[in-house]
N, CA, C and O atoms as a GROMACS GRO file, in nm:
protein
  244
    1MET      N    1  -0.434   0.386  -1.064
    1MET     CA    2  -0.300   0.420  -1.017
    1MET      C    3  -0.309   0.454  -0.868
    1MET      O    4  -0.406   0.512  -0.821
    2ASN      N    5  -0.205   0.417  -0.797
    2ASN     CA    6  -0.203   0.447  -0.654
    2ASN      C    7  -0.071   0.509  -0.612
    2ASN      O    8   0.026   0.512  -0.689
    3ARG      N    9  -0.068   0.558  -0.489
    3ARG     CA   10   0.049   0.625  -0.434
    3ARG      C   11   0.108   0.545  -0.317
    3ARG      O   12   0.173   0.603  -0.229
    4ILE      N   13   0.087   0.416  -0.314
    4ILE     CA   14   0.132   0.336  -0.201
    4ILE      C   15   0.284   0.348  -0.183
    4ILE      O   16   0.331   0.369  -0.071
    5LYS      N   17   0.359   0.336  -0.290
    5LYS     CA   18   0.505   0.345  -0.280
    5LYS      C   19   0.547   0.481  -0.225
    5LYS      O   20   0.635   0.489  -0.139
    6GLU      N   21   0.486   0.586  -0.274
    6GLU     CA   22   0.519   0.722  -0.231
    6GLU      C   23   0.492   0.740  -0.082
    6GLU      O   24   0.572   0.800  -0.011
    7VAL      N   25   0.378   0.690  -0.036
    7VAL     CA   26   0.342   0.702   0.105
    7VAL      C   27   0.436   0.619   0.192
    7VAL      O   28   0.479   0.664   0.298
    8LEU      N   29   0.470   0.499   0.147
    8LEU     CA   30   0.565   0.416   0.223
    8LEU      C   31   0.699   0.487   0.237
    8LEU      O   32   0.757   0.491   0.345
    9GLU      N   33   0.750   0.542   0.127
    9GLU     CA   34   0.879   0.611   0.130
    9GLU      C   35   0.874   0.733   0.222
    9GLU      O   36   0.968   0.758   0.298
   10LYS      N   37   0.764   0.808   0.215
   10LYS     CA   38   0.748   0.928   0.299
   10LYS      C   39   0.750   0.892   0.447
   10LYS      O   40   0.806   0.966   0.529
   11LYS      N   41   0.690   0.779   0.480
   11LYS     CA   42   0.684   0.735   0.620
   11LYS      C   43   0.804   0.651   0.662
   11LYS      O   44   0.817   0.616   0.779
   12GLY      N   45   0.892   0.618   0.567
   12GLY     CA   46   1.009   0.537   0.599
   12GLY      C   47   0.975   0.393   0.630
   12GLY      O   48   1.042   0.329   0.711
   13ILE      N   49   0.871   0.340   0.566
   13ILE     CA   50   0.825   0.204   0.591
   13ILE      C   51   0.862   0.115   0.474
   13ILE      O   52   0.849   0.155   0.358
   14LYS      N   53   0.909  -0.004   0.504
   14LYS     CA   54   0.949  -0.100   0.401
   14LYS      C   55   0.829  -0.181   0.353
   14LYS      O   56   0.736  -0.208   0.429
   15GLN      N   57   0.834  -0.220   0.227
   15GLN     CA   58   0.726  -0.300   0.169
   15GLN      C   59   0.712  -0.434   0.240
   15GLN      O   60   0.600  -0.485   0.254
   16ILE      N   61   0.821  -0.492   0.284
   16ILE     CA   62   0.816  -0.622   0.352
   16ILE      C   63   0.738  -0.612   0.483
   16ILE      O   64   0.665  -0.704   0.520
   17TRP      N   65   0.754  -0.500   0.554
   17TRP     CA   66   0.680  -0.476   0.678
   17TRP      C   67   0.530  -0.469   0.648
   17TRP      O   68   0.450  -0.529   0.718
   18LEU      N   69   0.494  -0.394   0.544
   18LEU     CA   70   0.354  -0.382   0.505
   18LEU      C   71   0.297  -0.518   0.465
   18LEU      O   72   0.184  -0.551   0.499
   19ALA      N   73   0.376  -0.596   0.392
   19ALA     CA   74   0.332  -0.729   0.351
   19ALA      C   75   0.300  -0.815   0.473
   19ALA      O   76   0.200  -0.887   0.475
   20GLU      N   77   0.386  -0.809   0.574
   20GLU     CA   78   0.362  -0.887   0.696
   20GLU      C   79   0.236  -0.842   0.767
   20GLU      O   80   0.157  -0.925   0.813
   21LYS      N   81   0.214  -0.711   0.777
   21LYS     CA   82   0.095  -0.657   0.843
   21LYS      C   83  -0.033  -0.694   0.767
   21LYS      O   84  -0.137  -0.717   0.828
   22LEU      N   85  -0.024  -0.698   0.634
   22LEU     CA   86  -0.140  -0.730   0.551
   22LEU      C   87  -0.166  -0.880   0.542
   22LEU      O   88  -0.277  -0.923   0.510
   23GLY      N   89  -0.064  -0.960   0.571
   23GLY     CA   90  -0.075  -1.103   0.552
   23GLY      C   91  -0.067  -1.140   0.404
   23GLY      O   92  -0.123  -1.240   0.360
   24LYS      N   93   0.004  -1.057   0.329
   24LYS     CA   94   0.023  -1.078   0.185
   24LYS      C   95   0.171  -1.103   0.160
   24LYS      O   96   0.255  -1.076   0.245
   25SER      N   97   0.201  -1.156   0.042
   25SER     CA   98   0.341  -1.178   0.007
   25SER      C   99   0.407  -1.046  -0.029
   25SER      O  100   0.342  -0.950  -0.069
   26TYR      N  101   0.538  -1.044  -0.014
   26TYR     CA  102   0.614  -0.926  -0.056
   26TYR      C  103   0.589  -0.897  -0.203
   26TYR      O  104   0.575  -0.781  -0.242
   27ASN      N  105   0.584  -1.002  -0.286
   27ASN     CA  106   0.563  -0.983  -0.430
   27ASN      C  107   0.431  -0.914  -0.459
   27ASN      O  108   0.423  -0.831  -0.549
   28MET      N  109   0.328  -0.946  -0.384
   28MET     CA  110   0.198  -0.883  -0.404
   28MET      C  111   0.204  -0.735  -0.366
   28MET      O  112   0.156  -0.650  -0.441
   29VAL      N  113   0.262  -0.706  -0.251
   29VAL     CA  114   0.273  -0.566  -0.208
   29VAL      C  115   0.361  -0.488  -0.304
   29VAL      O  116   0.332  -0.372  -0.335
   30ASN      N  117   0.467  -0.550  -0.352
   30ASN     CA  118   0.553  -0.484  -0.450
   30ASN      C  119   0.476  -0.455  -0.579
   30ASN      O  120   0.496  -0.350  -0.640
   31ALA      N  121   0.390  -0.546  -0.620
   31ALA     CA  122   0.308  -0.522  -0.740
   31ALA      C  123   0.213  -0.404  -0.717
   31ALA      O  124   0.191  -0.325  -0.809
   32TYR      N  125   0.159  -0.392  -0.596
   32TYR     CA  126   0.075  -0.275  -0.564
   32TYR      C  127   0.159  -0.148  -0.571
   32TYR      O  128   0.118  -0.049  -0.632
   33ALA      N  129   0.276  -0.150  -0.508
   33ALA     CA  130   0.361  -0.031  -0.501
   33ALA      C  131   0.412   0.012  -0.638
   33ALA      O  132   0.431   0.131  -0.662
   34GLN      N  133   0.433  -0.084  -0.727
   34GLN     CA  134   0.484  -0.053  -0.861
   34GLN      C  135   0.371  -0.029  -0.962
   34GLN      O  136   0.396  -0.009  -1.080
   35ASN      N  137   0.247  -0.031  -0.913
   35ASN     CA  138   0.128  -0.011  -0.997
   35ASN      C  139   0.116  -0.115  -1.108
   35ASN      O  140   0.057  -0.088  -1.213
   36ARG      N  141   0.171  -0.234  -1.085
   36ARG     CA  142   0.149  -0.344  -1.179
   36ARG      C  143   0.015  -0.411  -1.153
   36ARG      O  144  -0.045  -0.471  -1.242
   37GLN      N  145  -0.032  -0.397  -1.029
   37GLN     CA  146  -0.161  -0.453  -0.989
   37GLN      C  147  -0.223  -0.358  -0.888
   37GLN      O  148  -0.153  -0.300  -0.805
   38GLN      N  149  -0.354  -0.342  -0.896
   38GLN     CA  150  -0.424  -0.254  -0.802
   38GLN      C  151  -0.491  -0.340  -0.694
   38GLN      O  152  -0.552  -0.442  -0.724
   39PRO      N  153  -0.479  -0.297  -0.568
   39PRO     CA  154  -0.544  -0.373  -0.461
   39PRO      C  155  -0.695  -0.359  -0.467
   39PRO      O  156  -0.747  -0.257  -0.513
   40ARG      N  157  -0.766  -0.462  -0.422
   40ARG     CA  158  -0.911  -0.453  -0.409
   40ARG      C  159  -0.940  -0.342  -0.309
   40ARG      O  160  -0.855  -0.307  -0.227
   41ILE      N  161  -1.059  -0.286  -0.315
   41ILE     CA  162  -1.094  -0.171  -0.232
   41ILE      C  163  -1.079  -0.202  -0.083
   41ILE      O  164  -1.035  -0.117  -0.006
   42GLU      N  165  -1.117  -0.324  -0.042
   42GLU     CA  166  -1.104  -0.357   0.101
   42GLU      C  167  -0.957  -0.366   0.144
   42GLU      O  168  -0.924  -0.334   0.258
   43ILE      N  169  -0.870  -0.410   0.053
   43ILE     CA  170  -0.726  -0.414   0.083
   43ILE      C  171  -0.670  -0.272   0.088
   43ILE      O  172  -0.586  -0.241   0.172
   44LEU      N  173  -0.717  -0.186  -0.001
   44LEU     CA  174  -0.674  -0.046  -0.001
   44LEU      C  175  -0.708   0.020   0.133
   44LEU      O  176  -0.626   0.092   0.189
   45TYR      N  177  -0.829  -0.006   0.182
   45TYR     CA  178  -0.868   0.050   0.312
   45TYR      C  179  -0.784  -0.008   0.426
   45TYR      O  180  -0.751   0.063   0.521
   46LYS      N  181  -0.750  -0.135   0.416
   46LYS     CA  182  -0.666  -0.196   0.520
   46LYS      C  183  -0.526  -0.136   0.517
   46LYS      O  184  -0.468  -0.109   0.622
   47ILE      N  185  -0.472  -0.114   0.397
   47ILE     CA  186  -0.341  -0.049   0.384
   47ILE      C  187  -0.346   0.091   0.445
   47ILE      O  188  -0.255   0.130   0.518
   48ALA      N  189  -0.452   0.166   0.415
   48ALA     CA  190  -0.467   0.301   0.470
   48ALA      C  191  -0.471   0.297   0.623
   48ALA      O  192  -0.410   0.381   0.689
   49GLU      N  193  -0.542   0.200   0.678
   49GLU     CA  194  -0.551   0.187   0.823
   49GLU      C  195  -0.414   0.156   0.883
   49GLU      O  196  -0.374   0.216   0.983
   50ILE      N  197  -0.342   0.063   0.823
   50ILE     CA  198  -0.210   0.025   0.873
   50ILE      C  199  -0.114   0.144   0.867
   50ILE      O  200  -0.035   0.165   0.960
   51LEU      N  201  -0.120   0.221   0.758
   51LEU     CA  202  -0.029   0.334   0.739
   51LEU      C  203  -0.078   0.462   0.808
   51LEU      O  204  -0.011   0.565   0.807
   52ASN      N  205  -0.198   0.453   0.869
   52ASN     CA  206  -0.255   0.567   0.939
   52ASN      C  207  -0.274   0.688   0.847
   52ASN      O  208  -0.238   0.801   0.881
   53VAL      N  209  -0.330   0.662   0.730
   53VAL     CA  210  -0.362   0.768   0.634
   53VAL      C  211  -0.505   0.746   0.585
   53VAL      O  212  -0.563   0.640   0.605
   54ASN      N  213  -0.560   0.847   0.522
   54ASN     CA  214  -0.691   0.836   0.460
   54ASN      C  215  -0.675   0.756   0.332
   54ASN      O  216  -0.575   0.771   0.261
   55ALA      N  217  -0.770   0.671   0.300
   55ALA     CA  218  -0.762   0.591   0.179
   55ALA      C  219  -0.747   0.679   0.055
   55ALA      O  220  -0.681   0.640  -0.041
   56LYS      N  221  -0.807   0.798   0.056
   56LYS     CA  222  -0.794   0.890  -0.056
   56LYS      C  223  -0.648   0.931  -0.079
   56LYS      O  224  -0.609   0.960  -0.192
   57ASP      N  225  -0.569   0.932   0.028
   57ASP     CA  226  -0.428   0.970   0.017
   57ASP      C  227  -0.346   0.867  -0.060
   57ASP      O  228  -0.235   0.895  -0.105
   58LEU      N  229  -0.401   0.747  -0.074
   58LEU     CA  230  -0.331   0.641  -0.146
   58LEU      C  231  -0.364   0.639  -0.295
   58LEU      O  232  -0.308   0.561  -0.372
   59LEU      N  233  -0.457   0.726  -0.334
   59LEU     CA  234  -0.501   0.729  -0.474
   59LEU      C  235  -0.452   0.854  -0.544
   59LEU      O  236  -0.434   0.959  -0.483
   60ILE      N  237  -0.429   0.841  -0.674
   60ILE     CA  238  -0.389   0.953  -0.756
   60ILE      C  239  -0.515   1.016  -0.813
   60ILE      O  240  -0.601   0.947  -0.868
   61ASP      N  241  -0.526   1.148  -0.800
   61ASP     CA  242  -0.643   1.219  -0.856
   61ASP      C  243  -0.651   1.200  -1.005
   61ASP      O  244  -0.743   1.252  -1.069
   0.00000   0.00000   0.00000
């Protein structure tokens, strides 16, 4: 489980913007945000870098 959607909402960032920055489709980013699919670890780190957060902040304890 991840907190990508929560972090995006907190920062006021749209999923489509993140998809463009990642070079992924909106549908893929939406699947990550809705916890239907989990990103690979290297994608998780890239998302954390783009959002300027620690990768741990994107994960649920």
